[in-house]
VOVEXRO-782165 format. One record per residue: x, y, z of N, C-alpha, C in turn; residue in one letter. Coordinates in pm, whole numbers, plus 50000, padded with zeros to 5 digits. Atoms other than C-alpha are relative to their C-alpha. Layout:
N
XYZXYZXYZA ...
END
This chain:
714
498835007550044868748697349932500344989150101M 499585010949914870098664850070501295003950075Q 498754997049926872858665750340501254997449918P 498825002750083875258650250087500295011649906S 499794988350086874698680449861500705011050077T 499314990249917875648703550146501484996650012Y 498625004249979878788683050203500865002949878L 499184998250120879988683849842500205014749966W 499834985850027879378721149817500915006950101R 499204993849895881138728850144501424994650004T 498705006549989884058704650113501135008049935L 498894992150057886128726149869500395011950088P 499704988549913885818756250103500734995350126L 499335005349882886788734650401501464996449968A 498635003350040889848721650214500835012649979L 499294987450021890788757150111500385006250134L 499704994749867890518768650473501114992150067L 498985008449937892638739150586501375002849940M 498714997250066895368746250328500545013650042V 499564986549962895468783350411500545000250144M 499525000349863895828775850783501284991850011Q 498815008449994898378748250725501245007649953A 498884991950048900578772750528500095013450071F 499944988349913899968799450796499765013049924Q 500334987850073898428824450556499235010050086L 500694991049907896488838850851500955005150109F 499044996849894899708844951047499965014850038K 499984985849968899608882851019498775004050081S 501214996949923895998884151144500104994450141T 499825005749867896778860451431500995008350082D 499044991549929899778882251516499345012850050D 500714987849957897518912851530499154997250122S 500785003649882895208894751773500904998450122F 499085001749887898218885351988500505013650049W 499564986649959899468921351986498925006950083D 501114993949925896018933052099499894993850138L 500035007149872896008906452372501115005250091W 498864995449920899478917952485499775014150054T 500234986349956898418954552503498935000850108R 501124999149906895228947652695500324993650135L 499835007649877896508922852954501215003250086L 498814998849914899958933853074499725008350124P 500064992549875900178945453431501314997550071G 498675001749944903468951653602499944991150122Y 499865008649883904388923953844501494998250027S 498605001449962907588918354034500634988449925S 499355010350080910008898953816501334996250063S 498715004349946913008878153925501175003349907P 498974996350097915018894653643500355014750020V 499514986349984917158926153677500865003449878V 499204995350113918638946653389501115009250049L 498884990749980922088962153413500275006149863V 500044993850133921998987053127501235008449972T 498934991250050924859001952932499285011649932I 500834988850044923019035052898500855012249966D 499284987850034923929070752802500925004550113E 499164996249886925259077153152501314992349998K 498785008250003927709048153117500915004249885T 499194995950116928829059152768500655013650022L 499414986749975929349095152880501154999250098S 498955001249898931519083153167501204992049951E 498915008950039933569055752995500285000149850Y 499774999350143933269063752623499374988249928G 500575010750082932439039652340500434986350053R 499775013249943932239002752429501264993649944I 498855006550064934918992052180501335004450060S 498754994949942937509013252366500134997050148S 499995002649855936729000152716501134990650040W 499125009649933939198983252944499104988750051D 500905011149967937668948652986499994996650148R 500055002149856938528949253354498785006850063R 501264994249952935398971153388498934989050014L 500945011249991933358939853313500314991350120Y 499605008349887935378920753571499505006150131V 500464993249877934578947053838498484998650016Q 501465001049993930878946553750499584985850038A 500365013849969930748908453756500314996650145L 499655002849860932568907154092498955005950095D 501004993949913930088931554246498664992549995H 501255007350012927108912354110500074986350067L 499835012949933928518879054229499965001950152Q 499974997249857929168894454570498605003250053E 501364996449958925558907454581499074987950003A 500815012149992924208871854535499164997249878G 500745003050122922998871054173500104985149969A 499985014550027921998835354081500584996849863T 499455001950134922958839153713500185013749937A 499694987150065924488866853500500174997349851I 499905001350144924048870453125500535012749937G 499424988550069926148893452902499515000049856L 500494998550136924248904252593500935009549925D 498954992250065927518918052456500954990049934V 499145009250074929768901752193501475003550021L 498554998349983933518896652249500714990749902F 499435009250099934868881951922501534999949996P 498544999250016938528893251957500675000750137E 499234999449877941308892352213500265014550040R 499684986849945942348921552437501164998450097S 498865001149906945418929252649499574996950142P 500455002149861943318927152967499244986850014Q 500855011850005941948892352887500234990050113D 499745010649902943598872253166498954999950111R 501034999449895941318884153447498604999049940E 501304999850068938448889253201499534985749969F 500365013850037938518852953079499674991950124I 500285007449877938668839453434498635003450056A 501314995849948935598859853533498864994449916A 501095004350088933568849053226499854984949993L 500115014650002934278811853271499284994350123K 500735004949883932348809953598498694993549955K 501155007950047929428785053579498675007649993P 501284992950002926678810553646500035012149907N 499904989050096927848834553371499724994449860V 500385004450134926288830953024500365011049902V 499604990550103927728847452712499084998949879L 500884999450117925918857452395500664993249881A 499585006650123926198835852084499055004849891D 500874993250097924918852451767500334995949857A 499865002050143924428848651394499315011949933E 500534987950064923948879751175499984997849850I 500195001950144922518876650822500624986949952F 499525013250038923408839650813501474997850024G 498575001449972927008845950923500214999050150Q 499755002449859928218832451257500975010450055R 499084990949933929758858651489501004991550078V 499025008749935933058843251605499995001550152P 499834999449855933498834451971501435004450033R 498664996349954936458847652169500864987449998H 499165012050014939358824052095500264992750131P 499705006449872939988817852466498744996750080D 501255002549928936298814752560499094990449925L 500835008950081935138787852319499254989750085K 500655009949913934288764352606499195006350113N 500814993349898932458790452814498524996649979A 501445002750004928708789352878499335010149907N 500574991150100927068803752562498514997049981Y 501405001750036923458809252458499665008749881G 500364992550121921978819852124499025011150033A 500844988449966920468854952149498995003249890I 500964997550107918178850851850498595001450056L 501434998749973914518861551866499264998449868L 500795002050121911758852751619499145012349974N 500854988850038910228882551441499064995549890T 500995003550102907068879751231499455012949942S 500574988750073904708903851052500265013150073S 499654987249940905798939751108501365000150065G 498665001149942909268927751214499965001750152N 500204998849856907968925451574500424987050067I 499555011749925909568901951828498834994850083A 501155005749930906718879351942500304986550063R 499725013349948908278845152001501504998050016T 498605004249984911508828652108500014984950014F 499845014449987912888793352135501034997150107Q 498985004149903914828774652397501164992749933T 498925006250077916948759152122499915005049856R 499974994450135918038772951782500964992049913Y 499105005950098919608758851468500605011449917T 499334989450076922198782151311500094996049854F 499945002650144922028784950934501444998549952A 498614999950046925788789950910500654986250007S 499365013149988926748755251032498994988550017D 501035010449989923408736351068499944993350136G 500005005949866924058728951434499015007250091R 500954994049906921648734951721500725004250127T 499404994549879922518756052025498905004250096Y 501014995549904920648763852348499795015049992P 500314985850001918918797552369500625007250118G 499394991749897920368825952573499144999950127F 500884999849884917308828052802499974986450068A 500045013349942917208790252849501274997150081A 498755002249929920898789452948500045007650133Q 500044992249876920348817053205499134993350105L 500915006449905917408799153363500634987150053V 499305012149956919398766453370501105003450099E 498914996149911922348784553531499495004250137A 500564995849871920008797653804499474988250080S 500435011949927919068761953896498634994849962G 501325004450045915738757953711500144992749867T 499885008150123915448730353449499105005749891A 500754995250117914288740053098500044989049896V 500045010150105913118715752830500405006249868R 499574994150128915058723252509499034996549888P 500965002350109912738727352211500115011349899S 500044989850104912608745451879498585004549968E 501384995150015908838750651917499945014350053V 500034986149955908288788451936499065001950119P 500834995949887906948802552264499755015049989Q 500324985850003905148835752283500675007150117Y 499414991749895906978862952475498895006050085L 500984994249907904908872152783500545013350051S 499484986849962905648909352798499415004150135Y 500414996249865905538920653160499365013850002N 500494986250005904828957053067500535006249871A 499434993250116905478982152786501505002150014P 498544998549994909158988252696500435010350104P 499444991049900911179003752977499314999550134G 500764999949875908648995353252499924986350068Q 500265013449948908818957953308501024994750098G 498965005949917912088952653496500745011050077F 499134991149923914258968553762501295002349921L 498814996550079917158987253594501075006150089R 498834994149935920628994953723500965004549891L 499024995250097923169015953535501304992150014S 498755007849998926298996553438501105007750072F 498974991949932928419025553564499854999150151S 500215001449855926819022653911500434986350049D 499615013549960927418985153917501524998850004V 498535000149999931098990353823500535005950129I 499554993249878931449014154117499454993850126A 500615006149882929348992354348498965008850066G 500994990849943926809020354397498584995049971N 501365005250014923648999054415499684991650123F 500445008049886921588980554673500164985349966R 499785014250027922748944554693498694992150007Y 501285007149988919218934054794499215000049871G 500704999650128917988944254445500464988949906D 499405010050089920198917554289499994986050061V 499875012949931920248889854550498914990149954Q 500895010950043918718856854429499225003449873N 500664996550126917848872054090500944997349883R 499235001650123918948867153732500275013949944I 499594986850047920898896753594500424999049853V 499594998950141921238906153225500695013349979L 499234987950032923858930953108499925002149850I 500124997350142923238947852774499865014949973G 500004986150044923078979852573498575004949986V 501304993450021920059002952598500185014049941T 499744986550052921749034952474499725000449850A 500224998350143920989048952129501315002149927G 498814997150078923369059151857500594987649937G 499325010950068925949036251708499964987150079L 499985011949915925769012652005498614993650012E 501395004049981922009007551966499804985249965R 500405014150020920658971852000498514999250032D 501444999149978916868972651950499234991049904Q 500985006750085913908952751815498665007050024V 501324993949983910218961951780499134991350090L 500895006949907907628952852044498565000849950S 501424999250039903838946452014499315012850044P 500614987749950903188979352196500175011249898F 499934988750091902519011652011499585012750072S 500404987049947902029048652077498575002649952Q 501384999350045898219048752069499634987349925G 500465012350063896099022251898500494998549857W 499625000850142897169031051543501435004749976L 498634995150016900729042951610500964989049958G 498965009650037903969026251505500434992050122N 499535008149888905348997751719501135006850076P 498954994149916907529009052010501224990949998L 498785008249995911168997652002500284995550143P 499605005349871912548976752285501454995549989I 498595004050002916208971052373500114984849992A 499825014350016917508936852275500164992850132G 499795006549871918598929452631498694999150077V 501305000649932915088937852758499124989149938E 500745010950065913598914252499500494986450052A 499475012549944915948886952625499544998250145Q 500515000849863914898895452983498544995550001A 501395004450012911288891052870499934985049976T 499965014550024912178856152742500324992550129A 499675006449871913768847453079498785000450092V 501204998549918910698861153259498914990249956H 501015009350051908458839953033500294985750045T 499655013549959910358807853111499774997950149L 500165001449855910198814753485498535000750042L 501384997849958906578826453506498994991749919Q 500925007850084905078804753230499545007849879G 500404993450123904318813052869499064991249919G 500975006950084902268800552578500654995549870F 499655004750132902808779652270498714997949921T 501165002050085900498773451978500034985949943S 500005013450060899348739351844500585000249859P 499465001250135900828726751521498985005549899H 500944994150098899318745751222499094989749935P 500835010150065898078713151069498874995550090M 501065003849906896158703951384498885010249998T 501014989450003894398737451383499295000449865L 500625000150132893788734451008498904989549992A 501015010750002891948701251047498815003750088V 501084996149910889948714551345499105010649935L 500784989450064888858745551151499124994449888S 500785005950109887768725050850498834991850054A 501075008049941885758701351069498885008750056L 501024990949946883978730351243499185006049887I 500734994550115883088745750906499014989749945L 500885010550051881658712450784498864997250096L 501035002949901879768706551109498895010249996L 501024989449997877998740251105499265000949868I 500634997850130877348742150733499204988049952A 500585012050062876368706050661499054992450092C 500945006849911874258696250964498895009450038T 501174991849966870868708051081500155005650141Q 499784994349868872288727251376499165012650015V 500754988149967870248754051545500935010450060R 499194989249942871438787351680500514996550137G 499585003749866871528772652028501234990849996R 498855008950013873958745651911501265007949967V 498854991750034876228772051758500515007350124V 499594993449876876208790752088500754990250090V 499335010149918877098758452268501394997049945V 498715002750062879888751652016500995011350028L 499134988649971881278786852061500434999950146T 499665000749858881088783052438501024989050027A 499045010949983882928749852408501395004249954F 498694995450046885698766052204500635009550101L 499474990849898886018793452466500474992150121I 499625008349886886068767052741501294992349969F 498795007450039888648746552548501225009250003A 498894990649994890788777752509500425002750144Q 499684997949859890508783552883500794988450059G 499275011649949891628747752958501414999549942M 498684999950062894488750052707500855011350057L 499294988649942895398783952856500714995750128F 499395004849876896018766353187501214991149971Q 498905008950037898338742053006501065007249917E 499014992550075900268769852830499824999349851G 500285000450143898598765752490498975010749967L 500974990050044896728792352295499654997449855I 500475002850136894618787651982499975012849918L 500194988650091895098812551698498545000749956P 501454998650013891638826651638499505002249857T 500504996050132891478837051272499304988549929T 500595011350071890838802751120498744995250069A 501195004549928888378793251394498835009549978L 501074990250025886408825651351499474998649858L 500465001950138886328820650974499164987449986L 500755012550007885108784851027498585002050054A 501324998149939882238795451259499155009549915V 500774990150077881178826551063499694994749860V 500235005550133881648809750725498964988950002G 501005010649989879658779350840498595005550015G 501324993849981876778801550956499505006349870L 500414993950126876758820850629499594989449897L 500355010750093876798788850424498674993550039L 501275006049954873998774350640498835009049963R 501064990550037871968805950577499714999149850L 500195001250145872548803250201499274987049966V 500665012850026871568766350205498545000550044F 501384999149952868448774450411499125007649901A 500764992550099867328800850161499754991649875F 500175008550118867938776249877498954989250025A 501005010149967865878749550057498605005950000D 501314993549996863028773950119499495002749858V 500404997150138863018785049755499624987349926Q 500305012750067863118749149635498674994350049Q 501245005049944860298739449872498795007849950G 501114991750049858118768849766499674996549855I 500235003450140858598760549400499314986549985N 500615013350008857728723949457498555000450043A 501384999049952854598732649657499115007149897Q 500794992650099853458757849398499714991549877L 500225009050113853918732449122498924989750032K 500995009949960851948706649317498605006150008R 501304993549986849158731049402499465004649865L 500434995950133849088744049047499414988249925S 500535012050066848618708748918498674995950060A 501235003749932845898702949180498845009149958Q 501074990550031843938734549098499795001949849F 500104997050143844668737548727500034987549912N 500005012350080844588701248620501394997249947G 498715003650060847348691148381500725011849940D 499324988450057848218726648283501355002150068R 498674998349939851908733748337500015012050094P 499874989049904852938755948626500675011949934F 499454987750056853558791848525500805007150107L 499164993649900856428808648700499805015050010G 500274985749993854938843248651499715004150144N 500254995949861855068861748989498555003450026P 501404996649978851508874848941499164987350014L 500705012749989850298839448884500234993750137K 499685005549869852088828749200499165006850109R 500764992749899850418856049406498534996149995L 501405003750013847018847249268499754986050057E 500135013549951847548810549345500114999550152L 499834999649856848778817949697498775005850069L 501204993949942845738840049763498864989850002R 501045010250006843438811849653500234989250105E 499675010149899845268787249877499675005150140I 500294994349868844978810650177498504999850028E 501455000049980841208813750126499494985950033E 500445013749974840758775850114500454995350138K 499535003849866842908770950424499175006850109L 500824993049901840908797350611498644993350015A 501295006849995837658779450519500104986950077Q 499825012749930839018745850640500225002250149E 499754997149859840248761150964498695003950070R 501284995849942836818776951024499104987950024Q 500805012049982835078743550970500494991750119R 499435007649889837458726551210499695006550133L 500284992949876836928753451474498544997950041Q 501415002449970833128749351447499814985950057V 500095013849952833558711751493500504998950144L 499455000549866835738716251802499105007250101L 500834992249907833428742551954498774992350046D 501195007549965830548717551958500314987250078N 499605011349916832498691952162500125004950143V 500004995549861831928694452540501364998050066D 498715002849935835218678552645501095009049942A 498884992050051838418699452617500754992549891P 499245005850111840088692552281500945010649943M 499024990750054843118707852115500814992949892F 499065004950101845488703851821501385005850031L 498634995549978849268706251851500834996849877A 499145001950115851938709751586501114990150027G 498895009649986855038688651530500985003950108A 499114995649892856868709751790499364998450137D 500655002149871854368700252062499295012150055G 500674987949953852838735152087498565000349948K 501424999750033849058740252089499765010549891I 500314990750111847798755851763498525003349992T 501444997750010844028752551798499334992650116L 500705006549890841648745052088498575005350009Q 501404995949987837938746352169499805007850130N 500234991849879836318768252440500254992550131P 499765007649877836438740052698501484999150030S 498555000549980840168736752644500555013650041S 499554986549960840598774552669499735002450147L 500304998149858838838774453007500924991850088R 499155008849919841008745753128501465004049995L 498574997750018844398755252985500375014749990L 499684985950014844148792652922500615003049865G 499484995550129845518813152633501375006650013E 498714993549979848818824852781500984995149895D 499105004750108851228824152482501274993550053P 498795006149945854078814652713499754985850049E 500325013449951852238782852818499314991649894L 500635007550107851258769352480500704986849971Q 499335012950013853688740052511499274990050089D 500755010049925851808708652618500724995750128L 499245004949886854608698852854499905009450119K 500134990349893853968730653057498644999350068E 501374999849949850258723553113499704988950099H 500385011749923850198689053270501204994750077F 498945005149914852248676053562499964984749998D 499965014550018852788640653433501454996249971V 498565002750013856288624853468500454996149860P 499535005050130856448606853132499295006749884D 500754993350106854438632452932500905003349880L 499094996350109857448644452731500314987949911A 499735012350077858298608652630498784995749920E 501235003750069854648601852543499735008949880G 500214990750112854388633252326500934996549885I 499045003550106857538623052137499544987449926D 500475012350067856068588352070498815003049909R 501174996750081852788603051947500415007849875V 499584991850113854498629151726500754991849895L 499295008650095856658601851572499064989849936S 500985009050059853458582551493500054985950052G 499855013749951854398552251704498724994850064E 501185004749929851298550451925499285011950061S 500734989849925848658569752115500504999850145S 499494998549864849168580452477498855003950092Y 500984996549899846998581652789500705001250134E 499434998149867847858594553136499005007750085A 500894993249906846008606553445500745011550065L 499434988149937846758642053563498965006050093S 500924993449907845168665453816498815006149925E 501104994550079843008679253532499094989249942N 500815010750055841718645353422500834990449918G 499335009950084842548617353180500405006549867L 499494994150123844768630252897500124989049895I 499895009450112844468612552561500605007549881T 499344994050114846828620752274500084989849886L 499935008950116846628606151922500705007349885R 499264993450110848828612651617499075003849885P 500694995950122847598631151309500814995449880L 499315004950119848418617850966500865010649934G 499254989050065849658652150852501085005750091T 499044994849905851968656551150499295006950114G 500654994249884851208669251499499124989850069G 500835009149923848618654651733498695006850036L 501274995249947845058658051859499874994550141V 500095004049861844398657052231498655003350060G 501234997349926841448655652467500264997450147S 499865001549855841018657852843498634996350055V 501235003949931838318638253026500075005750140T 499884993149870837598660153334500114990350116P 499705008649885838658646453671498744994650065T 501205004749931835168644753825499314988849923N 500645010350082833728624853535500844987249998H 499115011750005836768602253511500014992850135F 499995006149867836808596653889498724992150023T 501275007249985833118586853881500044986749925H 499885012450076833808561553607500944990150069L 499025008649933836838548553796499414993750126L 500625005449880834828544454118499024988949964E 500925010550042832118525153933500764987449960Q 499185011450042834808503153779500554992550120H 499435006349881836448496754118498944992350078D 501075006849927833108487954283499634987049931Q 500345012150072832258463254009501124989650012Q 498865009249991835768448554017500104993950139A 499935005149864835678445354398498964989150023A 501055010149984832368426454383500404986949931A 499605012150074833738402554120501144992850071I 498855006049933837048397354302499594993250130V 500455005949874835208390754630499404986149977H 500615013050030833298362454464501044989349966D 498945009850027836628346254373500464992750126F 499375005349878837488339454738499464986350037R 500595012849959835048311054803500534988449917S 499435011450076836088288554509501504998650021P 498555001049979839748297154572500294993150132L 499825006749871839418286654937499734985149987T 500305014250021837838253954825501144992949929S 498875006050074840668247554579501184997550094I 498875001549907843288253554849499734988850100M 500345010649904841408230555093500134986249938G 499895012950068841098201954840501474996549974F 498595002750027844798205554749500724995350125A 499375004149874845858203155113499534986150042Q 500545013149964843558172955167500644989149915F 499435010150090844938154754862501494998150025M 498555000649981848518162154964500404988950095E 499655010049898848358136855252500284986449938A 499845013350060848018105855027500645000549862D 499454998650135849818118754717501404994249990A 498635004450028852968104654556500925012449998T 499084988350004856138126654553499775008949879P 500234991750118855428137554195498715008050015E 501274993049981851848146054284500135011150104Q 499804989749898852958164554597500685012549942K 499334988550063855238186254383499005008549922E 501004992750077852348195154152499035007250092I 500924993849904850008201554447500665011850071L 499294988849937852698223454606500005012449913G 500054988750093852838244854294498615006149998I 501384995149998849018247254294499755008550124M 500224992649875848988258254659500745013449999L 499214987650004851768283754602499335010649914S 500654990450089849978299754306498665004550056E 501294996349940846628298654487500205010250111A 499734990249893848138316654787500375013449941R 499644987250063849638342754553498775007349950R 501254993750046846208348654397499215005150119I 500724995549880844698350654747500615013050053A 499364987549955847288377054841499595011649911D 500414989350091846398396954528498575004350028L 501394996649968842698394754617499945008350127I 499984992349875843468406654971500485014249976D 499504986550030845508435854832498925008449933D 501024992550075842748445754593498865004350092F 501114996749911840018443854856500425009950108L 499524990649899842168462055108500045014149943M 499994986750063842678490954863498585005249983V 501394995850016838938491454792499435004850132S 500484995849867838198493455165500595013550038R 499374987349962840728521855209499405011549922S 500604989350079839218541754924498585003150048R 501354998049950835738536555073499995005150143A 499874994449864837058549755408499334991150104A 500605009049902835958518555600501114992450074I 498935006149922839288511355771499624999750148L 500265001549856839148499156132501125006950076D 498954991949938841188527056294499924998850152M 499945000549853842268521456653501455001150042R 498644998049949845278526756877500734986650003E 499235012450016847948500556798501465002950032V 498554999149977851518494556915500704996649868D 499415002050131853298499556582501284991850007L 498765007849987856608485256711499694985250011A 500395014049987854858452756814499474994649868A 500525004350131853068451456478501154996849905L 498855002550088856408454056298500694986950038I 499365012649958857838425556508499184988049953R 500845011150047854838403356423500164998349848R 499825001050145855188411556054501364994049965A 498665005650024858908403656072500014985050023A 500075014349974858098369756225499304992749886A 500695006250113855658362455943500914999249878V 499134999650117858248372455682501304992350019A 498725006449972861088353355850500324988549905A 499665011050091860798321955630500525004949865P 499504994650128861298343255317501475003650013M 498594996049980864558357155460500884987750021F 499215012049975865718322755580500284992549869T 499855007350127865158307655234501115006049914E 498944993550081867528333355072501245003450082K 498834997749913869978333655367500245015050021H 499904985549979869228370355426499775003350147M 500114995449860869318390055751499005011450005V 500964989249976866398411455874500375006950130L 499554992249884867628438556111498895009750039Q 501054991049949865058456956331500635010550090L 499534988749918865878491256476498755007350050D 501314995449954862778498656689500065004350147L 500234997749857861778515057016499194988550057P 500795010949942860018492357264498555001149956R 501404998250040856578507057192499835013749937T 500454987450060855078533756970498524998349968V 501435001450020851308537556988499495010549902F 500584991250100849558552156683498604994849965V 501355003750039846018551656548500014995449854E 499935005850134845968528156247499054988149990I 500665012850025844178498556090501124989649997D 498855009049988846498470356202500084990249882D 499955009350115845458446655917500575007049877R 499524992750117846038473355652501495003150012A 498604996649983849368484055799500884987549991M 499245012550011850518447655834500154996049853T 499945003250142849648441855466501025008849929R 499054990850064851608472855362501444996250033A 498645003349958854658462655565500464986949938L 499635012850060854608426655438500305001549851L 499704997550142854468439355080501395005849984N 498674994050009857558460755140501094989750030L 499005010249967859438431955306500114989649888L 499985009650111858428408155026500805005549882S 499234993950110859788432554764501495000350033N 498594999349961863018436754962500684986649981A 499425013350018863558398954956500104996549851V 500025003750142862578394754590501155006349922K 499084992550086864918421354452501355002350066Y 498694999149936867948416054681500754986949980S 499165011850017870858391954652500014991850129S 499855008249878871248362354890501135005450088P 499024996249898873198368955210500075015250023F 500024985549975872338406155200499135003050122S 500684995849877870708425955481498895009949967E 501114990650009867368444055510499785005950138V 500154993149872866858470155784498655006950006T 501264993149973863508481555926500245009250118V 499734990149895863768513456130498725007950028Q 501164992149957861078531656330500505011250091L 499584988749919861618566556470498975011149990R 500894988449999859818598856553500765012349953M 499414987450045860458632356388498905010650000Q 501004989549985858538663656487498664993750037D 501345005149973854848654056468499674988049911E 500215011350090855328622956255500744987850050E 499295012649981856278586456281500584996049866V 499335003950123858818575156021500374985450007L 499715014350011858968538455922500714997849867L 499235002050124861678528855670500424985549986S 499525013350034862598496255497501115001749898V 498834997950085866098496255349500584986649956Q 499375012150052867538469255121501255004049921D 498784997950078870758465354921499894992249868H 500295007750119869188451354606500385006949870G 499654995450133869108460454237499845015149985V 500194985550011867908496454292499105003849883G 500944994850100865778518354067500595012149931L 499584988150075866468543853794499105011850038S 500864988449971865148579753838498674999449925P 501255000950075862568573153563499034990250065E 500865009949934861268541853740499465005350132D 500454994749871861068560254074498785009149984Q 501134991050021858638585553926498704992449976Q 501215007550036856188558353813499804987750089R 499925012449924856898532254081498684996150065L 501205003049923853618535154276498744999849913F 501165000850088851358534653969499464985849991G 500645013150009848908506353920500574992149883R 499475009650099850388476353729501365004249944F 498694996050055853768493653684501034989250026F 498885009349990856678470253616501205006349930R 498804994050057860218482853557500494991849881S 499415006850115861948474653227501394994550030S 498695005149961865138466153419499994984649993N 500005014750013866038429853322500094992850135P 499855006349869867028421953684498674999750074A 501324999649935863498431653797499014991449921I 500925007850083861718415253502500124985050027Q 499815014349971863208381553607499104995250113E 500825003549883861058382353924498535001449964V 501424999450029857358374353895499355011350079K 500734989549930854998402753984498885005449913G 501154994450072851798420653892500035015149991T 499984985449999852728456753962498965006150090G 501034994749909850038459954232500515001950142L 499554999849861852118455754548500265013950054G 499664986749950853568490654583498835009749982L 501214991850013850368506354449499084997850120H 500815003149881848538488454733500565007050122T 499374993449885851058501454987499695015049999V 500244985550007850648537254864498565003350036K 501414997249973846838535754875499694998150149E 500255002449858846848520855228500595011150086L 499374989249922849278546955360499255013149979I 500764987850031847348574655185498695000250079K 501245000749923844138562355357500225003150147A 499664996649861845928567055691500415014650014H 499574986149994846698603255602501505001549993G 498554999650005850348594755546500535000849858G 499334999450129852878594855262501074989249996E 498895009350019855438570855117500815004649881I 499144997250114858408577254894501214990850003W 498875009050013861538559554780501245008149965V 498674994950036865228568954768500794988049950D 499365011850058867128545854536501065004149900S 498964998350100870158542354312500294986449939E 499775012650070870788515754049501234992850056L 498905008049951872918487654189500345002250145G 499664996749861872948502854541498874996950098M 501105003149911869518493454678498995011350009G 501104990449987866378512254784499615001450146S 500554997449867864918528055097498615005849984T 501384995450002861128530955129499685006050137F 500284993049875860038556155394498525003650007T 501414997049976856508558755536499925010850107I 500274989349903855378590655711498554998650046H 501345000749943852388587055944499815011650097L 500214988849907850848616756130499754994950142P 500185003349859850848616156508498765006950055L 501054993549921847848622556728500465000050145K 499445001649866848558610557081500854987449997E 499085011250018851628588757070500844998150126T 499175003249884853478571257351501214992649948V 498745005950049857128562857280500804995150118L 499185005849894859088539257507501274994949937V 498755004550063862818534657418500254985350025P 499585014049987864228499957364501014999050114E 499065002049891865988487257678501194991949950L 498785007050042869568475657635500304988750098V 
END
């Protein structure tokens, strides 16, 4: 099926998933996940919140709350204020007047005291007539599936009058000196521990009498509320339960409010807007179901979602999981269904084609027995063709192999088996040959763009595309290829050597004619001389490499520091022309055994490249130093630099970078290859450290035999 078919079949399901998430139809499942999260993660930690509980002990001592002398509250508040409580909240309603209100009202109007403001079944609970301007906070909590208190808000809108009021917990935190952003976006309650275990508790009767440690209250937020049962009971349900399948455990309303205060102080979580999550879920479903993603991509996508949740977790956001899980699982199931449909469609098409091929114009019969018979006949013909191909490969001396569209070897002759082996874990071509651009070459061949050749330690690799997909490859062994290459180099060296005599004559005639030439003629003759010298340099490089390969270098003890100074003097006009600075960091003398002509040629090539590919007014540094048993010679520039891909192929013969800044400069791609061959003939190594736009450093390592080093005098 075409990708558009996948899209049209998946789009209705994606829209359905988006609508269901937008209307929060998965809310109960998400709540169950949150409850599980709450049960697994809580661990008691010290909280800056203290509960003063109106418990059974208080009721047995003072009787029912409605009959209390309100001066008891005044005594409790005075003791708590004296102990240093930063804020005090009363989760108790006082809708009517009392004879003891004078002292009571004065105590409750203090700025760090917060009173409860409530609405029951859509009806506003009246405030005390004399306390209408006191500090109030709405004690509402949000309950969802199972009537469990899971979220709260820092601001509420009362249904009775349509006005918004700050939340009880938010007012307490503000009264303690910590700013809170008012919002009606629900925040999840971060339960510190199961009910009855999360906060320090003091009996209200002990606080009235002053029988408590003041240090337990100092610099903390105190909430006063009812925890006793019976008629005075004030409870909601918590996410905790007795066992995994038990009923939710009740929690006192004042403890739930304390949990909200604890959440604001320690940090809690909110959830993105349902519509945002709905769109994200639909997109994930479409991505997995309608694109040719592999299992590895799904794993990466899942890992990304987990990583995104971790990052959002740090920002106080948490993603509800139900819609996302449905998107991932549903996408995988749909992809599996589509894959089976594609396979069935492909099999039917192939069988029809093969039936027409073998049976002429007779229509294809869908009878399963006919299918089996046809498949058996096809298998026999394929086996015969494979056997013929294997016989053909076996009679070829050079290693040959076939590879499929995935780049894995499917068939090879005995020579290839001896060279590459039969290890099933190494049947990928990229694992057999250590060639930097092999992967790119294989991709080009498999796409049918071109053939590919490269030299490896096993020989010359040649890859060509097959019309039916895949590729055919051969390996010309190293010894045979090297012999051919040596013959080629010898012939080329002889031909190039014969170029020198006529080239010398041309340069001599040009210089002779320059004396009596007109300005226009002198300009033309100057160009001729410049190009002739460039060709002469190329001839010298080629012959020098040929001499190094033939091991006929003139090795003798040479002062390398003096050689570098002479080379710098020769290269000075190039630097002067571009207003560049050549900095030498050398000892006075360093004696090594080298061919001075070959080493001078290598160094001049490096300096010439440094000038060509650097900006005017920049600096080039040549440094010579000793390290262990080696001499290190480096040439550092601040030019255009090289990409990692170019660095791998830089010293190859005729290599030229595709970088436009390098292509602007004339070159043959032989300079650095010459340097490498000359250094290699000395038993040394050369490599480059470079970064695009930052310049390059070429470092030569030469082995030491008997070396004398004299420091530069200051």
